[in-house]
N, C-alpha and C positions, 0 to 999 in steps of 0.2 A: 074696287070701289071707285066710283067717279065722284069727283068733287066739283061742283059748278065754279066756274071762273067768275071772280068778282068783276063788277062793272068797271070800265076804264073811265077814269076822270083825270082832270088836270092835276088834282092833289095827289092822286094814286094811279100813277101810270103802270102799265104791265111792262116790267123789264124782263128781257131775255138775255142771259149770259151764254156766250158761246165761245168755242175755241177757234184756232186758226183755220180749221177746216171749213168755217162758214164766212171767210173774207171773201167779198165780192159784191158787185152791184146788184146782181140778180137776187142773191140770198137776202141782202139788206132790204131791197124793195119788197120781197116776199114777207119778211118779218114785220115790216111796217104795214103792209097790206093787211096782215092778220091782227093788227092792233098792238103790237109789241114795240118797245123801245129797245133796239138792239145794243148789246154791249159785247163787242168782238175785239179781241186783242190779237194782233198779228204775232207772228213767231219771235220777232226780235224785241218787242216792247218790254217784256219782263226782264230779258237779259240786259237791255239798256238801263232799266230801273235798278237792277242789282249792281251794274257797274258804277252808277252814280251814288248809290247808297248801299254800302256793304251789309247793313243790318236789315235791308228790305227783305221781307218775305212774300212771295207771290201768293196771291189769293187763289185758293182752290175752289173750283166750282163744286156745288153740292153733288153733282153726279160723280166727279172724280174722287171726292171724300168717300162717297158710299161704295164705290168700287174698291177703293183702298181698304176699307174696313171689311168688305166681303172677301177680298183676296187673302185675308189672314186665315180663312177657313180652307184649308188645303183641299178638302173634298170638292169645294166649289171651283177652286182655281183650276185644278185639272179635273175635268168633267168625267167622272167615272160612271155616272148613272146613264143607263141606256134609254130610259123612258122619260118623257117630259114631265109626267106627274111626279116622279121621284125627285127629279131635279128641282121642280118648283116648290115641292115640300121642304127640301133641304134649304132652299133660298129663303123661304118663309121662317124656318127655324133659326137660321143664321140672323136674319133681320131682327127677329124677336129677341135673340141673345144680345145683339148690338144695342137695341133699344133699352133693355134691361140694364146693361153696363153704363148707359148714360144717366140713369137715374141715380140721384144722390140719395144715400141712405146710411144708416148705421152699419149694416152688414149687407153684403151683396153675394148671394149664394151662387151666382153664374160664374164667378171668378174661380170657385172652388176647384 
């Protein structure tokens, strides 16, 4: 499903969070050319922040958090499936279970 990108305005810029793999002038210019405001942290920035403040917890990017949640499903972590269709179906099931676990409610049968 494709979701249209909202228009870029001064009040609502399009931010792009990236890891240290995207440090550099070329990638920064490309992100800005596409209309994004880049937020790229180099490898040592979070270590320095942790040294200055021991209670500092680094922000995890959305993609990193999603991969962490999905990696808890062993069948996805070690890919046993031979066909793309089977693997895609398992990723969708795991994503649905993750979403259901995030829903607050009296009982949650997914944890059963």
